[in-house]
ChimeraX commands (.cxc) that place a marker at each C-alpha (Angstrom):
marker #1 position 4.06,-16.83,-5.80 radius 0.5
marker #1 position 5.69,-20.08,-4.98 radius 0.5
marker #1 position 7.32,-18.50,-1.92 radius 0.5
marker #1 position 3.92,-17.85,-0.50 radius 0.5
marker #1 position 2.66,-21.28,-1.20 radius 0.5
marker #1 position 5.68,-22.76,0.69 radius 0.5
marker #1 position 4.53,-21.35,3.95 radius 0.5
marker #1 position 2.41,-23.82,6.05 radius 0.5
marker #1 position 1.46,-24.43,9.52 radius 0.5
marker #1 position 3.05,-21.28,10.63 radius 0.5
marker #1 position 1.74,-18.49,13.12 radius 0.5
marker #1 position 2.28,-15.30,11.20 radius 0.5
marker #1 position 2.22,-11.77,12.54 radius 0.5
marker #1 position 1.50,-9.20,9.69 radius 0.5
marker #1 position 1.56,-5.25,10.11 radius 0.5
marker #1 position 1.08,-2.61,7.26 radius 0.5
marker #1 position 2.51,1.03,7.26 radius 0.5
marker #1 position -0.39,3.41,8.20 radius 0.5
marker #1 position 0.52,5.95,5.32 radius 0.5
marker #1 position -2.29,5.44,2.92 radius 0.5
marker #1 position -4.66,2.54,2.51 radius 0.5
marker #1 position -2.72,1.02,-0.34 radius 0.5
marker #1 position -0.75,-1.07,2.25 radius 0.5
marker #1 position -3.90,-2.43,3.67 radius 0.5
marker #1 position -5.35,-3.18,0.34 radius 0.5
marker #1 position -2.31,-5.25,-0.67 radius 0.5
marker #1 position -2.33,-6.93,2.74 radius 0.5
marker #1 position -5.89,-8.03,2.21 radius 0.5
marker #1 position -4.82,-10.09,-0.67 radius 0.5
marker #1 position -1.67,-11.42,0.96 radius 0.5
marker #1 position -3.83,-12.58,3.88 radius 0.5
marker #1 position -6.14,-14.37,1.57 radius 0.5
marker #1 position -3.16,-16.35,0.22 radius 0.5
marker #1 position -1.80,-17.31,3.64 radius 0.5
marker #1 position -4.80,-17.80,6.00 radius 0.5
marker #1 position -5.99,-21.18,4.92 radius 0.5
marker #1 position -2.80,-22.98,5.87 radius 0.5
marker #1 position -1.56,-20.83,8.61 radius 0.5
marker #1 position -2.66,-18.63,11.83 radius 0.5
marker #1 position -2.79,-15.00,11.10 radius 0.5
marker #1 position -2.52,-12.11,13.53 radius 0.5
marker #1 position -2.77,-8.48,12.21 radius 0.5
marker #1 position -1.16,-5.70,13.95 radius 0.5
marker #1 position -2.69,-2.49,12.85 radius 0.5
marker #1 position -4.48,0.85,13.99 radius 0.5
marker #1 position -8.18,1.28,14.33 radius 0.5
marker #1 position -8.80,2.74,11.05 radius 0.5
marker #1 position -6.90,-0.12,9.35 radius 0.5
marker #1 position -8.83,-2.74,11.38 radius 0.5
marker #1 position -12.23,-1.28,10.14 radius 0.5
marker #1 position -11.16,-2.18,6.60 radius 0.5
marker #1 position -9.44,-5.58,7.40 radius 0.5
marker #1 position -12.56,-6.87,9.29 radius 0.5
marker #1 position -14.75,-6.45,6.32 radius 0.5
marker #1 position -12.61,-9.01,4.55 radius 0.5
marker #1 position -11.29,-11.07,7.37 radius 0.5
marker #1 position -13.61,-10.65,10.54 radius 0.5
marker #1 position -12.56,-13.83,12.24 radius 0.5
marker #1 position -8.73,-13.18,12.60 radius 0.5
marker #1 position -6.93,-12.01,15.69 radius 0.5
marker #1 position -6.19,-8.30,15.69 radius 0.5
marker #1 position -3.69,-6.32,17.75 radius 0.5
marker #1 position -3.17,-2.50,18.24 radius 0.5
marker #1 position 0.05,-0.82,17.23 radius 0.5
marker #1 position 0.93,2.87,17.05 radius 0.5
marker #1 position 0.94,4.79,13.86 radius 0.5
marker #1 position 4.30,5.87,12.34 radius 0.5
marker #1 position 4.40,9.76,12.90 radius 0.5
marker #1 position 4.48,11.89,9.76 radius 0.5
marker #1 position 3.71,15.53,9.13 radius 0.5
marker #1 position 3.05,16.13,5.42 radius 0.5
marker #1 position 3.97,19.49,4.07 radius 0.5
marker #1 position 1.76,20.81,1.25 radius 0.5
marker #1 position 4.36,23.44,0.40 radius 0.5
marker #1 position 7.37,20.95,0.16 radius 0.5
marker #1 position 8.08,17.61,-1.53 radius 0.5
marker #1 position 7.38,14.22,0.06 radius 0.5
marker #1 position 11.17,13.66,0.67 radius 0.5
marker #1 position 11.25,16.99,2.60 radius 0.5
marker #1 position 8.28,15.77,4.77 radius 0.5
marker #1 position 10.35,12.48,5.45 radius 0.5
marker #1 position 13.46,14.43,6.38 radius 0.5
marker #1 position 11.71,16.87,8.80 radius 0.5
marker #1 position 10.00,13.89,10.44 radius 0.5
marker #1 position 13.08,11.70,10.54 radius 0.5
marker #1 position 13.95,11.98,14.27 radius 0.5
marker #1 position 10.22,10.99,15.21 radius 0.5
marker #1 position 10.31,8.08,12.63 radius 0.5
marker #1 position 13.60,6.69,14.11 radius 0.5
marker #1 position 12.29,6.98,17.66 radius 0.5
marker #1 position 8.98,5.20,16.68 radius 0.5
marker #1 position 10.83,2.35,14.93 radius 0.5
marker #1 position 12.31,1.30,18.34 radius 0.5
marker #1 position 8.78,1.39,19.75 radius 0.5
marker #1 position 7.57,-0.71,16.76 radius 0.5
marker #1 position 10.39,-3.23,17.46 radius 0.5
marker #1 position 9.51,-3.64,21.07 radius 0.5
marker #1 position 5.75,-4.03,20.28 radius 0.5
marker #1 position 6.62,-6.63,17.71 radius 0.5
marker #1 position 8.78,-8.68,20.18 radius 0.5
marker #1 position 5.98,-8.72,22.73 radius 0.5
marker #1 position 3.35,-9.85,20.24 radius 0.5
marker #1 position 5.65,-12.43,19.02 radius 0.5
marker #1 position 6.05,-13.78,22.56 radius 0.5
marker #1 position 2.38,-13.39,23.37 radius 0.5
marker #1 position 1.29,-15.50,20.26 radius 0.5
marker #1 position 4.36,-17.69,19.84 radius 0.5
marker #1 position 4.91,-16.36,16.28 radius 0.5
marker #1 position 6.97,-18.17,13.66 radius 0.5
marker #1 position 6.98,-15.49,11.07 radius 0.5
marker #1 position 6.79,-11.65,10.84 radius 0.5
marker #1 position 5.67,-9.87,7.69 radius 0.5
marker #1 position 6.22,-6.08,7.83 radius 0.5
marker #1 position 4.62,-4.18,4.83 radius 0.5
marker #1 position 7.08,-1.30,4.93 radius 0.5
marker #1 position 7.27,-0.78,8.69 radius 0.5
marker #1 position 10.99,-0.54,8.96 radius 0.5
marker #1 position 10.80,-1.13,12.69 radius 0.5
marker #1 position 8.44,-3.94,13.01 radius 0.5
marker #1 position 10.71,-7.01,13.22 radius 0.5
marker #1 position 11.88,-9.41,15.99 radius 0.5
marker #1 position 15.39,-10.14,16.81 radius 0.5
marker #1 position 14.36,-13.82,17.77 radius 0.5
marker #1 position 12.04,-14.56,14.77 radius 0.5
marker #1 position 12.12,-14.85,10.86 radius 0.5
marker #1 position 11.32,-11.45,9.37 radius 0.5
marker #1 position 10.07,-10.52,6.00 radius 0.5
marker #1 position 9.77,-6.95,4.50 radius 0.5
marker #1 position 7.05,-6.57,2.06 radius 0.5
marker #1 position 7.77,-3.91,-0.52 radius 0.5
marker #1 position 7.74,-2.85,-4.27 radius 0.5
marker #1 position 10.40,-0.18,-3.63 radius 0.5
marker #1 position 13.81,-1.73,-3.06 radius 0.5
marker #1 position 15.41,1.21,-4.84 radius 0.5
marker #1 position 14.20,4.74,-4.00 radius 0.5
marker #1 position 13.34,7.11,-6.80 radius 0.5
marker #1 position 16.07,9.60,-5.79 radius 0.5
marker #1 position 18.59,11.87,-7.64 radius 0.5
marker #1 position 22.19,10.37,-7.71 radius 0.5
marker #1 position 23.37,12.83,-5.29 radius 0.5
marker #1 position 21.02,11.47,-2.68 radius 0.5
marker #1 position 22.82,8.08,-2.78 radius 0.5
marker #1 position 23.29,8.07,1.02 radius 0.5
marker #1 position 19.50,7.78,1.62 radius 0.5
marker #1 position 19.45,4.63,-0.50 radius 0.5
marker #1 position 22.35,3.16,1.52 radius 0.5
marker #1 position 20.43,3.93,4.70 radius 0.5
marker #1 position 17.26,2.40,3.29 radius 0.5
marker #1 position 19.41,-0.83,2.40 radius 0.5
marker #1 position 20.80,-0.74,5.97 radius 0.5
marker #1 position 17.17,-0.88,7.35 radius 0.5
marker #1 position 16.16,-3.51,4.90 radius 0.5
marker #1 position 19.17,-5.87,6.33 radius 0.5
marker #1 position 17.21,-6.10,9.60 radius 0.5
marker #1 position 14.86,-8.68,7.80 radius 0.5
marker #1 position 15.94,-12.07,6.58 radius 0.5
marker #1 position 14.39,-11.71,3.30 radius 0.5
marker #1 position 12.46,-9.25,1.10 radius 0.5
marker #1 position 9.21,-10.07,-0.76 radius 0.5
marker #1 position 9.03,-7.72,-3.74 radius 0.5
marker #1 position 5.47,-7.03,-4.82 radius 0.5
marker #1 position 6.20,-7.12,-8.76 radius 0.5
marker #1 position 6.04,-9.43,-11.69 radius 0.5
marker #1 position 9.60,-9.87,-13.45 radius 0.5
marker #1 position 7.91,-10.10,-16.99 radius 0.5
marker #1 position 5.50,-7.11,-16.58 radius 0.5
marker #1 position 7.79,-5.16,-14.37 radius 0.5
marker #1 position 5.22,-2.77,-13.05 radius 0.5
marker #1 position 7.36,-0.91,-10.71 radius 0.5
marker #1 position 10.31,-0.42,-13.04 radius 0.5
marker #1 position 13.67,0.26,-11.59 radius 0.5
marker #1 position 12.11,0.52,-8.00 radius 0.5
marker #1 position 11.69,-3.17,-7.56 radius 0.5
marker #1 position 15.36,-3.88,-8.69 radius 0.5
marker #1 position 17.10,-6.26,-6.09 radius 0.5
marker #1 position 20.24,-5.05,-4.19 radius 0.5
marker #1 position 23.24,-7.13,-3.36 radius 0.5
marker #1 position 23.38,-9.28,-0.21 radius 0.5
marker #1 position 19.70,-9.07,0.66 radius 0.5
marker #1 position 17.78,-12.30,-0.01 radius 0.5
marker #1 position 14.67,-11.66,-2.08 radius 0.5
marker #1 position 11.65,-13.34,-3.83 radius 0.5
marker #1 position 9.50,-11.68,-6.52 radius 0.5
marker #1 position 5.84,-12.66,-5.20 radius 0.5
marker #1 position 3.86,-11.11,-8.17 radius 0.5
marker #1 position 0.97,-8.63,-7.63 radius 0.5
marker #1 position -1.26,-8.31,-4.63 radius 0.5
marker #1 position -4.57,-7.10,-5.27 radius 0.5
marker #1 position -7.85,-7.81,-3.70 radius 0.5
marker #1 position -9.24,-7.93,-7.37 radius 0.5
marker #1 position -6.98,-10.92,-8.40 radius 0.5
marker #1 position -9.76,-13.50,-8.48 radius 0.5
marker #1 position -11.97,-10.83,-10.25 radius 0.5
marker #1 position -14.58,-12.69,-12.34 radius 0.5
marker #1 position -15.49,-11.42,-15.83 radius 0.5
marker #1 position -18.38,-9.23,-15.29 radius 0.5
marker #1 position -20.38,-6.88,-17.69 radius 0.5
marker #1 position -18.81,-3.49,-17.85 radius 0.5
marker #1 position -20.85,-0.53,-17.20 radius 0.5
marker #1 position -20.42,3.08,-18.53 radius 0.5
marker #1 position -19.63,4.40,-15.21 radius 0.5
marker #1 position -16.39,6.34,-14.58 radius 0.5
marker #1 position -15.09,6.90,-11.02 radius 0.5
marker #1 position -12.77,9.61,-9.53 radius 0.5
marker #1 position -10.90,8.06,-6.55 radius 0.5
marker #1 position -9.90,10.62,-4.03 radius 0.5
marker #1 position -6.67,9.24,-2.35 radius 0.5
marker #1 position -3.69,10.65,-0.95 radius 0.5
marker #1 position -3.34,13.77,1.46 radius 0.5
marker #1 position -6.51,15.79,1.71 radius 0.5
marker #1 position -4.72,18.91,0.81 radius 0.5
marker #1 position -4.40,17.60,-2.74 radius 0.5
marker #1 position -8.13,16.45,-3.48 radius 0.5
marker #1 position -8.81,19.89,-5.14 radius 0.5
marker #1 position -6.04,19.13,-7.69 radius 0.5
marker #1 position -7.63,15.84,-8.56 radius 0.5
marker #1 position -11.17,17.50,-8.91 radius 0.5
marker #1 position -9.81,20.38,-11.14 radius 0.5
marker #1 position -7.74,18.23,-13.30 radius 0.5
marker #1 position -10.61,15.94,-14.16 radius 0.5
marker #1 position -13.32,18.72,-14.08 radius 0.5
marker #1 position -14.12,18.23,-17.79 radius 0.5
marker #1 position -14.28,14.40,-17.73 radius 0.5
marker #1 position -17.48,12.45,-17.64 radius 0.5
marker #1 position -17.35,11.41,-14.01 radius 0.5
marker #1 position -20.20,9.29,-12.85 radius 0.5
marker #1 position -19.32,9.53,-9.09 radius 0.5
marker #1 position -16.50,10.54,-6.78 radius 0.5
marker #1 position -15.28,7.82,-4.32 radius 0.5
marker #1 position -13.36,8.93,-1.30 radius 0.5
marker #1 position -13.31,9.11,2.57 radius 0.5
marker #1 position -16.18,10.37,4.57 radius 0.5
marker #1 position -14.40,13.75,5.35 radius 0.5
marker #1 position -14.42,14.44,1.77 radius 0.5
marker #1 position -18.16,14.50,1.58 radius 0.5
marker #1 position -18.28,18.31,2.44 radius 0.5
marker #1 position -15.40,18.98,0.13 radius 0.5
marker #1 position -17.03,17.62,-3.04 radius 0.5
marker #1 position -20.56,18.74,-2.25 radius 0.5
marker #1 position -20.32,21.86,-4.63 radius 0.5
marker #1 position -19.14,19.67,-7.52 radius 0.5
marker #1 position -22.83,18.30,-7.95 radius 0.5
marker #1 position -21.20,14.96,-8.67 radius 0.5
marker #1 position -22.48,11.87,-6.61 radius 0.5
marker #1 position -20.30,11.03,-3.74 radius 0.5
marker #1 position -19.69,7.46,-2.41 radius 0.5
marker #1 position -18.07,7.15,0.92 radius 0.5
marker #1 position -15.13,4.56,0.71 radius 0.5
marker #1 position -15.36,3.15,4.10 radius 0.5
marker #1 position -17.64,0.27,2.85 radius 0.5
marker #1 position -14.92,-1.27,0.65 radius 0.5
marker #1 position -16.91,-4.30,-0.36 radius 0.5
marker #1 position -19.51,-1.97,-1.96 radius 0.5
marker #1 position -16.76,0.03,-3.63 radius 0.5
marker #1 position -15.24,-3.14,-4.88 radius 0.5
marker #1 position -18.42,-4.05,-6.61 radius 0.5
marker #1 position -18.66,-0.71,-8.32 radius 0.5
marker #1 position -15.00,-0.75,-9.48 radius 0.5
marker #1 position -15.28,-4.35,-11.03 radius 0.5
marker #1 position -17.86,-3.12,-13.55 radius 0.5
marker #1 position -16.71,0.38,-14.08 radius 0.5
marker #1 position -15.55,1.69,-17.45 radius 0.5
marker #1 position -12.78,4.21,-16.38 radius 0.5
marker #1 position -10.87,5.26,-13.37 radius 0.5
marker #1 position -9.31,8.66,-12.62 radius 0.5
marker #1 position -7.17,9.52,-9.72 radius 0.5
marker #1 position -3.50,9.45,-8.34 radius 0.5
marker #1 position -1.02,6.92,-9.74 radius 0.5
marker #1 position -0.30,5.03,-6.47 radius 0.5
marker #1 position 1.30,1.45,-6.93 radius 0.5
marker #1 position -1.47,-0.35,-5.37 radius 0.5
marker #1 position -3.96,1.39,-7.82 radius 0.5
marker #1 position -1.79,0.06,-10.66 radius 0.5
marker #1 position -1.79,-3.45,-9.42 radius 0.5
marker #1 position -5.48,-3.28,-9.11 radius 0.5
marker #1 position -5.84,-2.07,-12.63 radius 0.5
marker #1 position -3.85,-5.26,-13.78 radius 0.5
marker #1 position -7.11,-7.28,-12.80 radius 0.5
marker #1 position -9.90,-4.61,-13.21 radius 0.5
marker #1 position -9.14,-4.48,-17.07 radius 0.5
marker #1 position -10.80,-0.90,-17.37 radius 0.5
marker #1 position -9.57,2.28,-18.75 radius 0.5
marker #1 position -7.73,4.74,-16.59 radius 0.5
marker #1 position -6.22,8.02,-16.42 radius 0.5
marker #1 position -3.87,8.77,-13.43 radius 0.5
marker #1 position -1.69,11.65,-12.40 radius 0.5
marker #1 position 1.19,11.85,-9.80 radius 0.5
marker #1 position 0.30,13.37,-6.43 radius 0.5
marker #1 position 2.49,16.42,-6.06 radius 0.5
marker #1 position 5.89,16.13,-4.30 radius 0.5
marker #1 position 5.77,12.32,-4.58 radius 0.5
marker #1 position 8.87,11.29,-6.38 radius 0.5
marker #1 position 7.67,7.59,-6.53 radius 0.5
marker #1 position 4.44,8.54,-8.30 radius 0.5
marker #1 position 6.10,10.91,-10.54 radius 0.5
marker #1 position 8.44,7.93,-11.66 radius 0.5
marker #1 position 5.56,5.48,-12.03 radius 0.5
marker #1 position 3.66,7.93,-14.18 radius 0.5
marker #1 position 6.65,8.21,-16.44 radius 0.5
marker #1 position 7.43,4.33,-16.38 radius 0.5
marker #1 position 3.67,3.19,-16.87 radius 0.5
marker #1 position 2.89,5.45,-19.89 radius 0.5
marker #1 position 6.27,4.51,-21.55 radius 0.5
marker #1 position 5.20,1.05,-21.37 radius 0.5
marker link #1:1,2 radius 0.2
marker link #1:2,3 radius 0.2
marker link #1:3,4 radius 0.2
marker link #1:4,5 radius 0.2
marker link #1:5,6 radius 0.2
marker link #1:6,7 radius 0.2
marker link #1:7,8 radius 0.2
marker link #1:8,9 radius 0.2
marker link #1:9,10 radius 0.2
marker link #1:10,11 radius 0.2
marker link #1:11,12 radius 0.2
marker link #1:12,13 radius 0.2
marker link #1:13,14 radius 0.2
marker link #1:14,15 radius 0.2
marker link #1:15,16 radius 0.2
marker link #1:16,17 radius 0.2
marker link #1:17,18 radius 0.2
marker link #1:18,19 radius 0.2
marker link #1:19,20 radius 0.2
marker link #1:20,21 radius 0.2
marker link #1:21,22 radius 0.2
marker link #1:22,23 radius 0.2
marker link #1:23,24 radius 0.2
marker link #1:24,25 radius 0.2
marker link #1:25,26 radius 0.2
marker link #1:26,27 radius 0.2
marker link #1:27,28 radius 0.2
marker link #1:28,29 radius 0.2
marker link #1:29,30 radius 0.2
marker link #1:30,31 radius 0.2
marker link #1:31,32 radius 0.2
marker link #1:32,33 radius 0.2
marker link #1:33,34 radius 0.2
marker link #1:34,35 radius 0.2
marker link #1:35,36 radius 0.2
marker link #1:36,37 radius 0.2
marker link #1:37,38 radius 0.2
marker link #1:38,39 radius 0.2
marker link #1:39,40 radius 0.2
marker link #1:40,41 radius 0.2
marker link #1:41,42 radius 0.2
marker link #1:42,43 radius 0.2
marker link #1:43,44 radius 0.2
marker link #1:44,45 radius 0.2
marker link #1:45,46 radius 0.2
marker link #1:46,47 radius 0.2
marker link #1:47,48 radius 0.2
marker link #1:48,49 radius 0.2
marker link #1:49,50 radius 0.2
marker link #1:50,51 radius 0.2
marker link #1:51,52 radius 0.2
marker link #1:52,53 radius 0.2
marker link #1:53,54 radius 0.2
marker link #1:54,55 radius 0.2
marker link #1:55,56 radius 0.2
marker link #1:56,57 radius 0.2
marker link #1:57,58 radius 0.2
marker link #1:58,59 radius 0.2
marker link #1:59,60 radius 0.2
marker link #1:60,61 radius 0.2
marker link #1:61,62 radius 0.2
marker link #1:62,63 radius 0.2
marker link #1:63,64 radius 0.2
marker link #1:64,65 radius 0.2
marker link #1:65,66 radius 0.2
marker link #1:66,67 radius 0.2
marker link #1:67,68 radius 0.2
marker link #1:68,69 radius 0.2
marker link #1:69,70 radius 0.2
marker link #1:70,71 radius 0.2
marker link #1:71,72 radius 0.2
marker link #1:72,73 radius 0.2
marker link #1:73,74 radius 0.2
marker link #1:74,75 radius 0.2
marker link #1:75,76 radius 0.2
marker link #1:76,77 radius 0.2
marker link #1:77,78 radius 0.2
marker link #1:78,79 radius 0.2
marker link #1:79,80 radius 0.2
marker link #1:80,81 radius 0.2
marker link #1:81,82 radius 0.2
marker link #1:82,83 radius 0.2
marker link #1:83,84 radius 0.2
marker link #1:84,85 radius 0.2
marker link #1:85,86 radius 0.2
marker link #1:86,87 radius 0.2
marker link #1:87,88 radius 0.2
marker link #1:88,89 radius 0.2
marker link #1:89,90 radius 0.2
marker link #1:90,91 radius 0.2
marker link #1:91,92 radius 0.2
marker link #1:92,93 radius 0.2
marker link #1:93,94 radius 0.2
marker link #1:94,95 radius 0.2
marker link #1:95,96 radius 0.2
marker link #1:96,97 radius 0.2
marker link #1:97,98 radius 0.2
marker link #1:98,99 radius 0.2
marker link #1:99,100 radius 0.2
marker link #1:100,101 radius 0.2
marker link #1:101,102 radius 0.2
marker link #1:102,103 radius 0.2
marker link #1:103,104 radius 0.2
marker link #1:104,105 radius 0.2
marker link #1:105,106 radius 0.2
marker link #1:106,107 radius 0.2
marker link #1:107,108 radius 0.2
marker link #1:108,109 radius 0.2
marker link #1:109,110 radius 0.2
marker link #1:110,111 radius 0.2
marker link #1:111,112 radius 0.2
marker link #1:112,113 radius 0.2
marker link #1:113,114 radius 0.2
marker link #1:114,115 radius 0.2
marker link #1:115,116 radius 0.2
marker link #1:116,117 radius 0.2
marker link #1:117,118 radius 0.2
marker link #1:118,119 radius 0.2
marker link #1:119,120 radius 0.2
marker link #1:120,121 radius 0.2
marker link #1:121,122 radius 0.2
marker link #1:122,123 radius 0.2
marker link #1:123,124 radius 0.2
marker link #1:124,125 radius 0.2
marker link #1:125,126 radius 0.2
marker link #1:126,127 radius 0.2
marker link #1:127,128 radius 0.2
marker link #1:128,129 radius 0.2
marker link #1:129,130 radius 0.2
marker link #1:130,131 radius 0.2
marker link #1:131,132 radius 0.2
marker link #1:132,133 radius 0.2
marker link #1:133,134 radius 0.2
marker link #1:134,135 radius 0.2
marker link #1:135,136 radius 0.2
marker link #1:136,137 radius 0.2
marker link #1:137,138 radius 0.2
marker link #1:138,139 radius 0.2
marker link #1:139,140 radius 0.2
marker link #1:140,141 radius 0.2
marker link #1:141,142 radius 0.2
marker link #1:142,143 radius 0.2
marker link #1:143,144 radius 0.2
marker link #1:144,145 radius 0.2
marker link #1:145,146 radius 0.2
marker link #1:146,147 radius 0.2
marker link #1:147,148 radius 0.2
marker link #1:148,149 radius 0.2
marker link #1:149,150 radius 0.2
marker link #1:150,151 radius 0.2
marker link #1:151,152 radius 0.2
marker link #1:152,153 radius 0.2
marker link #1:153,154 radius 0.2
marker link #1:154,155 radius 0.2
marker link #1:155,156 radius 0.2
marker link #1:156,157 radius 0.2
marker link #1:157,158 radius 0.2
marker link #1:158,159 radius 0.2
marker link #1:159,160 radius 0.2
marker link #1:160,161 radius 0.2
marker link #1:161,162 radius 0.2
marker link #1:162,163 radius 0.2
marker link #1:163,164 radius 0.2
marker link #1:164,165 radius 0.2
marker link #1:165,166 radius 0.2
marker link #1:166,167 radius 0.2
marker link #1:167,168 radius 0.2
marker link #1:168,169 radius 0.2
marker link #1:169,170 radius 0.2
marker link #1:170,171 radius 0.2
marker link #1:171,172 radius 0.2
marker link #1:172,173 radius 0.2
marker link #1:173,174 radius 0.2
marker link #1:174,175 radius 0.2
marker link #1:175,176 radius 0.2
marker link #1:176,177 radius 0.2
marker link #1:177,178 radius 0.2
marker link #1:178,179 radius 0.2
marker link #1:179,180 radius 0.2
marker link #1:180,181 radius 0.2
marker link #1:181,182 radius 0.2
marker link #1:182,183 radius 0.2
marker link #1:183,184 radius 0.2
marker link #1:184,185 radius 0.2
marker link #1:185,186 radius 0.2
marker link #1:186,187 radius 0.2
marker link #1:187,188 radius 0.2
marker link #1:188,189 radius 0.2
marker link #1:189,190 radius 0.2
marker link #1:190,191 radius 0.2
marker link #1:191,192 radius 0.2
marker link #1:192,193 radius 0.2
marker link #1:193,194 radius 0.2
marker link #1:194,195 radius 0.2
marker link #1:195,196 radius 0.2
marker link #1:196,197 radius 0.2
marker link #1:197,198 radius 0.2
marker link #1:198,199 radius 0.2
marker link #1:199,200 radius 0.2
marker link #1:200,201 radius 0.2
marker link #1:201,202 radius 0.2
marker link #1:202,203 radius 0.2
marker link #1:203,204 radius 0.2
marker link #1:204,205 radius 0.2
marker link #1:205,206 radius 0.2
marker link #1:206,207 radius 0.2
marker link #1:207,208 radius 0.2
marker link #1:208,209 radius 0.2
marker link #1:209,210 radius 0.2
marker link #1:210,211 radius 0.2
marker link #1:211,212 radius 0.2
marker link #1:212,213 radius 0.2
marker link #1:213,214 radius 0.2
marker link #1:214,215 radius 0.2
marker link #1:215,216 radius 0.2
marker link #1:216,217 radius 0.2
marker link #1:217,218 radius 0.2
marker link #1:218,219 radius 0.2
marker link #1:219,220 radius 0.2
marker link #1:220,221 radius 0.2
marker link #1:221,222 radius 0.2
marker link #1:222,223 radius 0.2
marker link #1:223,224 radius 0.2
marker link #1:224,225 radius 0.2
marker link #1:225,226 radius 0.2
marker link #1:226,227 radius 0.2
marker link #1:227,228 radius 0.2
marker link #1:228,229 radius 0.2
marker link #1:229,230 radius 0.2
marker link #1:230,231 radius 0.2
marker link #1:231,232 radius 0.2
marker link #1:232,233 radius 0.2
marker link #1:233,234 radius 0.2
marker link #1:234,235 radius 0.2
marker link #1:235,236 radius 0.2
marker link #1:236,237 radius 0.2
marker link #1:237,238 radius 0.2
marker link #1:238,239 radius 0.2
marker link #1:239,240 radius 0.2
marker link #1:240,241 radius 0.2
marker link #1:241,242 radius 0.2
marker link #1:242,243 radius 0.2
marker link #1:243,244 radius 0.2
marker link #1:244,245 radius 0.2
marker link #1:245,246 radius 0.2
marker link #1:246,247 radius 0.2
marker link #1:247,248 radius 0.2
marker link #1:248,249 radius 0.2
marker link #1:249,250 radius 0.2
marker link #1:250,251 radius 0.2
marker link #1:251,252 radius 0.2
marker link #1:252,253 radius 0.2
marker link #1:253,254 radius 0.2
marker link #1:254,255 radius 0.2
marker link #1:255,256 radius 0.2
marker link #1:256,257 radius 0.2
marker link #1:257,258 radius 0.2
marker link #1:258,259 radius 0.2
marker link #1:259,260 radius 0.2
marker link #1:260,261 radius 0.2
marker link #1:261,262 radius 0.2
marker link #1:262,263 radius 0.2
marker link #1:263,264 radius 0.2
marker link #1:264,265 radius 0.2
marker link #1:265,266 radius 0.2
marker link #1:266,267 radius 0.2
marker link #1:267,268 radius 0.2
marker link #1:268,269 radius 0.2
marker link #1:269,270 radius 0.2
marker link #1:270,271 radius 0.2
marker link #1:271,272 radius 0.2
marker link #1:272,273 radius 0.2
marker link #1:273,274 radius 0.2
marker link #1:274,275 radius 0.2
marker link #1:275,276 radius 0.2
marker link #1:276,277 radius 0.2
marker link #1:277,278 radius 0.2
marker link #1:278,279 radius 0.2
marker link #1:279,280 radius 0.2
marker link #1:280,281 radius 0.2
marker link #1:281,282 radius 0.2
marker link #1:282,283 radius 0.2
marker link #1:283,284 radius 0.2
marker link #1:284,285 radius 0.2
marker link #1:285,286 radius 0.2
marker link #1:286,287 radius 0.2
marker link #1:287,288 radius 0.2
marker link #1:288,289 radius 0.2
marker link #1:289,290 radius 0.2
marker link #1:290,291 radius 0.2
marker link #1:291,292 radius 0.2
marker link #1:292,293 radius 0.2
marker link #1:293,294 radius 0.2
marker link #1:294,295 radius 0.2
marker link #1:295,296 radius 0.2
marker link #1:296,297 radius 0.2
marker link #1:297,298 radius 0.2
marker link #1:298,299 radius 0.2
marker link #1:299,300 radius 0.2
marker link #1:300,301 radius 0.2
marker link #1:301,302 radius 0.2
marker link #1:302,303 radius 0.2
marker link #1:303,304 radius 0.2
view
């Protein structure tokens, strides 16, 4: 965490990837740690901005395009990446030009990209925020890891979102040679969570692609679920379960519920695991189908 505390009197441009709100969630915590001693500009899309402004309404916001990605329900996440590869590469150049324009406009000192490979400036100091330095791939896909490392070298340093002692990400957060790095600990909007009286409420969190929400509901059908929490478009989807539904667009309200809850069910995303370090509640999490990272995290977490 000391690396974050060293940064003062800087104009910082931060941009999170648009694949899932976990990137937004951890950036909320990062911004909280940086904003008092620095000027923060957030580059994001409209959906991300709606969440950011609940926590940081007075910061400067700039629009950026989303990374194109088409998820395949019948294929793995890796397959979806490969079939979207050309579009992703093309967009990385668009992202780089947009980043440079914003750096010039705001006279930026430091760029922080939360897993946006193309969001860096050739004339500024750039940081890549990630918990996943090593990809969870089979040995025969070593070329994908090498290409990943090549993209990381566009940044002057890596901020690895993990704790060296707890090692929540396992081998995923293992540094690689010749890329400067700093372990900055966990980033969670609950890291200042005060001790509250726990309730008996258990929540099912609908996250990940909408195609797989049904798997979560079926998997935990026999559990004592107090309410389902998910995006607005899930309202009709869960209406036949007769379980109360809370729309997750109001993150502050959801935060209050999670801080006192007894147990959480859902997919085992890394941001969820970080949050659980501070929520101190019970949990039962499963990997989202086809996502190799979550399959690894499931194995690693339950071994620990």
